[in-house]
N, C-alpha and C positions, 0 to 999 in steps of 0.2 A: 748445600745442597747435597754438594758433593762431599765432601765432610760424612756427610750422613750417610749416603749410600754406600760407601767404603767400607765406613765401620758396621755397616747392616752386611756386608759381603762377608766381608772378616766371617764377621759370629755367625751366620746365617745356620749352619746347618747345627749352630745347639743351640739357639732358636727353637731347632723345629724340635730337637728335643728334647727340652724343656716340658714344651708345650707338651708334645706326645706322656712327660709321665706326669704330668697332672692332668689330662684326658682320661689316664689312667688308670684315676680314682673312683666308684662310682657314689658320684657326694650329693646321691638322692633325696633330696628333703622333705618330698611324700609320703616316706616312706621309712619309717621307722628303724630295719632292719641295716639300713644302711647306714647307722647313729655314728658307726664306729671309722666309719669312710669318708664321714662328713667332714667329722674332726679334726682329719687325718690330712685332709685338703686344705683346712683353717691352717694347722702349723705349716704343711708346706708351700700355700702365699708366705707366710709370715715372715718365711725365710726365706724366699728371695727379695721380699722386698729389702729384707734388712740384706741379702750379696746387692743389690743394687745399689747402695747406699743411704737407703733411708732411717732413719731416725727415731728412736717413740716406738717403734711399733712395737702395736700391744695386740695380743690377740683378749678379743674384750668379751667376756660373757652377756649371754643375755637371758631372757626365761627358755627360749629354743638355741639355736645355733647359733654360734659365737660371729662378731663383724670383729674382721683384719683392719686395721689401723696403723701406719705408719707417716709418718712427716718429713720435709726438707725445709728446713726456716733459714734462707741463705740470707732475706732481706729484710725485717719489721717493716721495711718503707716500699717494699717492692709487692705487685697488685697476689692473694693466692689463687690455687686453681683446687677446687679440692675435687678429684676420681672419684668417681661412683664402679663398681662394677656389682657380680655379682658371683659365687667359689658353684652355687649348686646349682643342678640338670632336674630338667625332667628325670617320668621312667621311661624306660626305655621299652615299656613296653607297645607294638604288639613283636616282642625278638624272631616272633621265624619269620618276617617281612624283613631286617636287617641283613646284605650282603652279608658281612662279616660284621665282627662283635662290636655291640656295642662302646666297650671298656676298651678295646686293644686299639687305637687308632692306623687306621691304616692309610695311604695313597694312591688314588687310583684318578686318572688322566689331570694330576697338578692338583686336585684335592684331598683332602683332610677327611675321610671316613671316619663318626665318633660322637657320640654326645657328646652336648658341651661344645664342637668343637668349635659354632658360632655364635650360641645363645651359650653362658656369656662367657668361658674360659678360654678363646681368642680371641677373643675381641679386649677382654678387659687383660689380660697378660701384653696386649702390645704394648697396651701406658707402663708397663712393669719395666719391659722391652724395652720403650723410648725414653723414659728415664733413668735409666745403664742409659742408655746414648749422650747422655746429657751430663750426666755427671762423670763418664768416663774421658770425655771428649773438652769439660770444659764452657760447657755450651747453657746450662739449663739460666735460663731468664729468668724466670719467679719461684717463688713458692710454690711446693707443690704439699696434699693432702693429700690421705689412701684414705675409703671407707670400701672398704669389700666381703660382705654380705653372705652369708647362707641361707638365707631365707626366701628370696624374689618371688620362686616358684612358686609358694607359698603362701604368697601373700605378702611377705614384709611386716608379719605383724608383729614380730620385735621391734626395727627400727624406728618408726619414730619413737617412740619409748624414750632408745638412745641417742637421734638428735635432739630433742627437747630437754637430758639427762646430759647433752655436753652441746649442749649450743655455742659456747665459747669456746672449746676444743674446735669446734669445725667451722670457727670462722671463715670464710674466703669471699668470693669477686666476684665466681666460678663456678660452677656446676660442670665437671664437663665424663660426658657419657656414650660411653660407647659398647652401646646393645640395639643398636638398630642397624636399618638396611641402606645399600643410595643403588638408586638406581641399575647405575653396571658401571664398570670401570672404564668404559667408555663413555659415559652421563656422569658424570661426578654428582651428586647430590645433599644437600645438609637436612634433615625435618625438623621442619618447626613446629608439626604441633604432634600429640598424640589421641590418642580415642580411650575415657574411660573405663571402668570395667563393673558391674556387679554379676558375683555367679551365683548361684545359684542353683538348687538338689530340689530336686522332689518326690515324695511317692505316692503309690495310689496307691491302698488298702482294698478289697474286696470281703472274699470269708477266709475266713482263721486259719484256711491251711489251703495247700496244691489238692484239686476234686482233681477226678474224674474224665475226661471233657468230654466220654462219653454219656458218662452218668445224670453229669450237672450245665456242660454245653448245651447254652441256649436256655436253659431258663437263670442262670444264675452269669451277672454283670465278669465281664474277661476286662484284670487290671491294664492289660496291657495291649484292651483295645481300646479301653477308654483314653491310656495315656496317649496313646498314638491322636485320637480324637483332638487332644486340650492341646495338644501340640498345634496339629495341622489348625486350627481352629485361629495359632497366634498370627497368625500371617493372613490376607488377604489375596485374592486372586490377581492384585498386580504388587504381592509381594509386603505389601505395608503394613505394619505391626496393628497389630488392630488392639492392646493394650488402653484402654480409656485416660487419656490425659500423656501418654508415654513421647509423645511429638510438644508438647506443650508451652516450653523453656528451648528449643532446638529452630534457633536462627540459621537461614536459608542465604546459604549463598550469592553475596550481589552476581551480576552480571562478568561488570570486573574480575572478580575473583574466583570466579567457573572458569572465566580464557585462559588466567594463567595457570591453574592449578592444569588443566585439560590438555596443555604445552607442553608439559613433561612428553619426553619420549613414549612413545605403547605402543606394542605390535599387539594386534587380539591375535592376528593370524598365528604369531608364536605365544604370546600367552595362552590358544587353550592348545597347543600343541603341548606345548612343555607338563601340562597339568594332565594332559589325555583326556580331552572335555569335547563334547561337540559346540555345547554355544553356553552363554558366559549368563547370571540369572540375578537376578536383583531387584533392587526397587526399581519400577518402570520410575520413567525418565529421571534417570542419571544417571551420567557412565561408568565405565566401571573403578576408574578414579574416584569417582565422587563417592560412589558405597564403600569405598576401599578405605579413604582416606577422612572423610567431612561429614558421614550418615551413618545414622546409630543401627544398630546389628541385633538381632535375637540369631542364635543358633547354638541349635545339641549339637552338646559336649561329648553326649557316653549318654546311652541306653543296655535298661536289660530289662529282662522279669526272667521267670517259668527254665525250664530246662534248655543249658547249651550245650548239650559236655555231648560227644560223639552218636550216634545214631538214632534213635524214636525216642520221644517218652510224651506221651498224648495225654496233659496238664492240661486242666484249666487253672492257670497263680494263683496263688494269695494276693501277690502284688507284685507293683514295677516302680518302676525306679528310672531319673536322668537327669541327665548335671547339662543342665542351662544357661549360656553367659552371655550378657548385654553387653555390644564397646557403643561405646557412650563421647561424645564429641558438648563442647564449651557451652553451661550455660545447663544440663543436666548434672544432677548431685546423685550418686553412688546408693546416697542414704534411700533418696525420695524413691529413685526409678525400685532398689527392690522389696520397696514398701506396697509401690501401686502395683507391681508385677504377681507381690504376694495375695493381695485380694483380689484381682484382679483370677490368680489363677483355680483360687479358692472357691470361689462365684460362677464359676465357671462348671463344677464338679456335679455331676448327678447325683444322685439321690441313695444309690445303691451304693457308691465306694465312699473310703473317705480320705482327705487329705493332709497331707503335714510337706511344710517345704518351709527349706532351711539355707536361709543365707549363709555364702562361706566368704573368701574377701571381695573388698570393692577396692576404687579407686578413681582418681578422677580427671579428666580430660583437661593440656592443656597445649595452651598454644604460644610458644616460642617467641619473642621479640626477634626481627631483622636489621635493625639502627642500632642494635646493639655492640658495642665495641667485642663483647667476647662475640659475636656471628661475625663480623667484621674478617675478624685475626682465622677466624675457620674460612674465611670463603678465601684467605689471604695466604696463607697456607694449602685451602685443594688448587688454586692457583699455580701456583712454586711448586707443587708435587707432583699434580697431570698434566699443567697447561693451557686448560680447561677453567671455565667461571662454574661455580657451581648451583646446579638448580635447588630453590626452595621447595621440599615436596612437605606433606604434608601423613604422620605417618598412621596405617591401619591398626598397630601395637595397643600396649597399654604398657604406663613403667608407674602404677602408679607412686613411687617415691618424689617424682621430677613432680609436682604439686606437692607435698609434704617438707619441701627444699624451698619452696616459696615462703610458703605459710610458716615455718618455724627459723629459716635462717635468714629471711631478707631475701635470698638471691633468685638471678634464674639461671636454665641451664642452658647447653651444646648440644644437643643429640651428633656427636660425629660416628654415625655408625661405617665399620666399611663391609659389612653384609649382605648379601643378595636373594629378594621375596624366594630365591630357588633354592635357598641354601634346607628348607623343610624339618625349619625350626619344628622344634616338638614330634615328630614324627621318625620312620624308623628314615635309618642312612639322612641325618641334619652330614651336613657335609663343611665345607670353611679352603675356600679356594689359600692357596700358597702363597699365590700371587698377593692379594688382595689385607693377608695379614701380615707381609714382608711392606705388602706398602702402608698400613697402613703404622709401621713403627718409621717407618719414611716421613710418614704426614705429620705426624703427631707431637716433634720437637715445636714445629717453623709453628704449631700454634700459640705453642708454649715462646716464641720471638716474636712474637704479632700480636699476642695479646699484653705482652709487658709493654711494646715498643708506643702501641694504641692507646696505652695505659696513661701517660705521659700526660 
């Protein structure tokens, strides 16, 4: 551990400078106007893998943005770790809510503020620097493969094809992913599960054009009003989702599982203070930790209609739209949920409007084993680095490719994130603590060490 700390201390400014350079690329995969920047980001990642000592580094083309691959095979008899991450980021909008420019990383109070700081540039780049450390100190204990994609934030549409076509090349014993969070640096944790996702877009159409709200208001159905009523009906008075068959395959936690989950450190007063809310909200009969990790949800991600510019314009809009995501739990299928959502949403539409439902990307829920060699290696790495026992938690987010890796490559993943839930992922003023960044670089080599030892 002392050798690791010494290397990080010696090179920490360079590690930070390189991350800042990576963060300056506006690699927004959802917006075609950033295509050139996304491609430049892939070039940068590939070069840094080469600089760190990776062999056979390649920018692999797909039907969308490329996947950056690299490897270091030191002994075919040793176990192999496949490291996954993504270099694309969410859009930075709304820009006016950022305190500093989203693609000009800024440090305040020991925290890096930039789009992608935590999700996932800061986290996957820890692996690149940890790999460099192991190469330079001659302590790499197992084989390593990198697969860094550029379309995670838009559903990883081409990753499945790449993985299936390159299954032999990607052969490994475990997938190591840092795209998740810990409870805190005082209470280090390892996520043992992720929710799935079904992402939908809905459109409600009324008259064939925007109408004068004085002339037609009260006589013609307003699509914005209708859409709001339809969305509101998707939850009952107990915040339970009302879509028929939505919960049919959901397995309730046992009393023992609930007790274990709710034993994780959680301060509701601090939770509310951080979010500046008066009360928590959610499905009746469940705790906040259960609601955010083990229960399915339905949330409106965006809604728009009519005139939203400056000043006033009295119109009855022709149409209204919304984007809706559903987080899923084990045994639920994203395809099935998308199908029953579509049927239900169409069925509740009144006859005075037309409804169109478009499914976007989805992904399956996963639970990772806590008795595997890889999980135990992560536990030992945490114990060495933090001096504490890792707490197993369930993550509320979704990484659709985790289920894909299991199905296609036949291997489990370890969700070894160093972010915090308060890092404002997908929001303005996303951040990542410099301490967490360095701590990740210190801890990851220990995972490789113990994974090699425990695999014997």
